[in-house]
TORPA-40672 format. One line per field, with one value per residue (C-alpha): residue in three letters; residue number from 1; x, y, z. Coordinates in steps of 0.5 Angstrom, whole numbers, plus 500, padded with zeros to 3 digits. Layout:
<lumdrens>
residu = ala  ...
num = NUM  ...
u = X  ...
v = Y  ...
w = Z  ...
</lumdrens>
This chain:
<lumdrens>
residu = met  ser  tyr  lys  asn  ala  ala  glu  ile  leu  pro  thr  his  leu  leu  glu  glu  leu  gln  lys  tyr  thr  glu  gly  ser  val  ile  tyr  val  pro  lys  ser  ser  cys  arg  thr  gly  trp  gly  asn  gln  ser  gly  leu  arg  lys  glu  leu  asp  ala  arg  asn  glu  gly  ile  ile  lys  asp  phe  his  ser  leu  arg  thr  ile  ala  glu  leu  ala  lys  asp  tyr  his  leu  ser  glu  ala  ala  ile  lys  lys  ile  val  tyr  ser  arg  ser  lys  lys  ser  val  glu
num = 1  2  3  4  5  6  7  8  9  10  11  12  13  14  15  16  17  18  19  20  21  22  23  24  25  26  27  28  29  30  31  32  33  34  35  36  37  38  39  40  41  42  43  44  45  46  47  48  49  50  51  52  53  54  55  56  57  58  59  60  61  62  63  64  65  66  67  68  69  70  71  72  73  74  75  76  77  78  79  80  81  82  83  84  85  86  87  88  89  90  91  92
u = 385  378  373  367  361  361  354  353  358  358  352  349  351  359  357  354  361  365  361  363  370  370  364  365  372  376  379  384  382  388  388  387  392  398  404  411  417  420  423  421  415  420  426  431  431  434  439  441  442  447  451  452  454  459  462  462  466  471  472  474  479  482  480  480  474  476  477  470  467  470  468  461  460  458  460  465  460  455  460  462  455  454  460  460  453  453  459  455  449  454  457  450
v = 327  328  330  326  328  322  322  320  314  312  308  312  308  309  316  317  314  319  325  323  324  329  334  338  337  334  328  324  316  312  306  300  296  294  298  296  299  304  302  294  295  298  293  299  297  291  295  299  294  290  296  297  290  291  297  294  288  293  297  290  289  295  300  307  311  316  311  308  315  316  309  309  316  318  323  320  322  317  312  312  312  305  302  304  303  296  294  295  291  286  285  285
w = 159  158  164  165  169  175  175  168  168  175  179  184  190  188  186  193  196  192  195  202  201  195  193  187  186  180  181  177  176  174  169  173  168  170  168  166  168  164  158  158  153  148  150  151  159  156  152  157  162  157  155  163  164  158  162  168  165  161  168  171  166  168  163  166  167  162  156  158  157  151  148  150  149  156  161  166  172  168  168  175  177  173  175  183  184  180  184  191  188  186  193  197
</lumdrens>
């Protein structure tokens, strides 16, 4: 992140308006571009959603939490989070 002097880049009327709210402070101006959700750009979100759906499907096929944890290389706590949080969403 680089710092710029507002007086050098902003029009006078905008600078004066900013000075009404904060004068002599350092402020952060976020990018205006639309942000995508985590993992959407790389495709990882889709992969994880597909994996999680597979876990839920296997769970409903009466596989145990311990079996799923071993097969998917996740902790039993992680498997429980996936299974039980997705089960609640599908009921709602």
